[in-house]
Backbone bond lengths (Angstrom), bond angles and torsions (degrees), N, CA, C in turn:
res aa  C-N    CA-C-N  psi(-1)  N-CA   C-N-CA  omega(-1)  CA-C   N-CA-C  phi
1 M - - - 1.449 - - 1.530 108.43 -
2 A 1.281 117.45 135.77 1.465 122.72 -179.17 1.524 110.40 -77.26
3 N 1.326 115.84 151.58 1.460 120.23 175.14 1.520 109.45 -74.96
4 Y 1.296 115.76 143.27 1.459 120.93 175.17 1.521 107.85 -118.09
5 Y 1.307 116.70 126.71 1.449 121.72 178.14 1.517 108.62 -110.77
6 S 1.324 115.72 123.47 1.463 120.66 178.28 1.512 109.89 -71.82
7 P 1.321 117.82 133.15 1.460 119.69 175.04 1.535 109.28 -66.38
8 F 1.315 116.17 141.73 1.458 120.74 -178.25 1.513 108.67 -145.30
9 S 1.311 116.23 124.40 1.449 121.44 179.39 1.529 108.55 -89.70
10 L 1.330 116.45 134.23 1.456 121.34 -179.05 1.518 108.77 -131.99
11 R 1.299 116.63 125.74 1.467 120.54 178.96 1.515 108.91 -98.61
12 V 1.326 115.64 116.02 1.464 121.67 177.71 1.522 108.66 -137.66
13 S 1.313 115.66 163.19 1.460 119.65 -178.53 1.526 110.96 -68.39
14 E 1.325 114.86 157.86 1.467 120.77 176.79 1.529 110.56 -59.94
15 E 1.324 116.57 -36.04 1.469 120.73 179.72 1.522 111.18 -61.20
16 I 1.316 117.01 -45.11 1.470 120.33 178.97 1.517 110.15 -64.45
17 I 1.316 117.96 -42.64 1.463 121.20 179.44 1.528 110.41 -60.18
18 E 1.316 117.01 -46.94 1.465 120.26 -179.23 1.527 111.81 -63.69
19 K 1.322 116.97 -40.13 1.462 120.07 178.16 1.524 111.39 -65.93
20 M 1.345 116.29 -40.75 1.466 119.46 177.86 1.521 110.96 -64.09
21 K 1.328 117.04 -37.80 1.464 120.02 178.15 1.525 110.63 -62.89
22 R 1.337 117.33 -39.75 1.468 120.89 178.46 1.525 110.85 -65.68
23 I 1.325 116.35 -44.86 1.463 120.32 178.36 1.521 110.17 -62.40
24 A 1.329 116.76 -43.54 1.463 121.79 179.59 1.521 110.83 -59.62
25 A 1.317 116.83 -45.65 1.465 120.37 179.83 1.524 110.97 -61.62
26 A 1.329 116.73 -40.52 1.466 120.60 178.96 1.527 111.43 -64.76
27 N 1.328 116.79 -28.85 1.467 122.01 -179.94 1.524 112.99 -98.27
28 H 1.329 116.87 7.24 1.471 122.78 179.60 1.528 111.79 56.47
29 R 1.340 114.96 45.85 1.463 121.39 177.44 1.518 108.74 -129.91
30 S 1.319 114.48 163.78 1.464 119.06 169.91 1.525 107.77 -75.04
31 A 1.323 116.57 160.61 1.456 120.21 177.46 1.529 110.07 -61.42
32 N 1.311 117.45 -38.56 1.455 121.72 178.27 1.532 111.24 -60.41
33 K 1.339 116.40 -46.93 1.461 120.20 -179.33 1.528 110.70 -66.93
34 E 1.328 116.92 -36.21 1.470 120.61 178.06 1.525 110.38 -63.01
35 M 1.327 116.89 -41.57 1.460 120.54 177.39 1.519 111.18 -65.00
36 E 1.327 116.73 -38.24 1.466 120.60 177.78 1.526 110.26 -63.07
37 V 1.318 117.40 -44.81 1.466 121.84 178.55 1.532 109.83 -61.64
38 A 1.336 117.14 -44.00 1.465 121.12 179.51 1.534 110.60 -60.88
39 L 1.320 116.95 -42.66 1.462 120.55 178.73 1.526 111.24 -66.15
40 E 1.332 117.31 -40.74 1.473 120.47 177.62 1.523 110.72 -60.28
41 R 1.335 117.23 -42.56 1.465 121.21 178.94 1.528 111.25 -66.03
42 Y 1.324 116.49 -40.17 1.456 121.15 178.47 1.531 110.33 -62.02
43 I 1.323 116.71 -46.00 1.468 121.38 179.56 1.521 110.66 -63.63
44 A 1.325 117.94 -43.42 1.465 121.30 179.00 1.527 110.74 -60.18
45 A 1.324 117.67 -42.74 1.464 121.34 178.77 1.528 110.36 -64.63
46 Y 1.314 116.58 -42.02 1.462 121.28 178.58 1.532 109.96 -61.14
47 E 1.335 115.96 -45.87 1.466 120.01 -177.82 1.527 111.94 -67.73
48 R 1.326 118.15 -32.02 1.470 119.70 175.46 1.525 110.47 -62.41
49 E 1.317 116.13 -37.37 1.462 121.38 -178.49 1.525 113.14 -80.89
50 N 1.328 116.67 -34.74 1.466 120.95 -168.44 1.519 115.32 -120.32
51 G 1.316 118.68 -2.63 1.451 121.36 -176.97 1.520 111.44 93.91
52 M 1.305 114.22 162.58 1.464 121.18 -177.02 1.525 111.30 -63.50
53 I 1.299 114.65 144.52 1.464 121.82 175.80 1.532 106.59 -95.66
54 A 1.318 116.19 118.74 1.465 120.55 -178.86 1.512 109.69 -80.33
55 I 1.333 115.48 130.84 1.458 122.28 177.95 1.523 108.18 -122.70
56 K 1.324 116.32 127.23 1.465 120.12 175.50 1.512 108.72 -76.95
57 K 1.312 116.08 132.30 1.458 120.07 175.02 1.514 108.61 -92.42
58 E 1.336 113.72 130.19 1.468 118.82 179.16 1.507 109.19 -76.97
59 E 1.324 115.43 139.40 1.455 120.48 177.20 1.517 108.69 -92.67
60 P 1.342 116.56 142.51 1.470 119.53 -179.17 1.502 113.03 -63.41
C-alpha cells in the first residue's frame, strides 16, 4: 500500500523558509522533507517528556 500524505498549509516567515531550505540542502533533502523530519523530532521529544500521544486510526 502506498503512503498517503495529507496536504497541509503552513504560514511561516520568509526567514524561516530560507533557513529551512539551507538546512534541507545541507542534509540533501527537500524543504518539505526537512520540515517533516523537524516535526517528527519535535513530536518525539514531546512524547519523551509527556508520554505517547494516542491517535485513532480511521478504518476504510
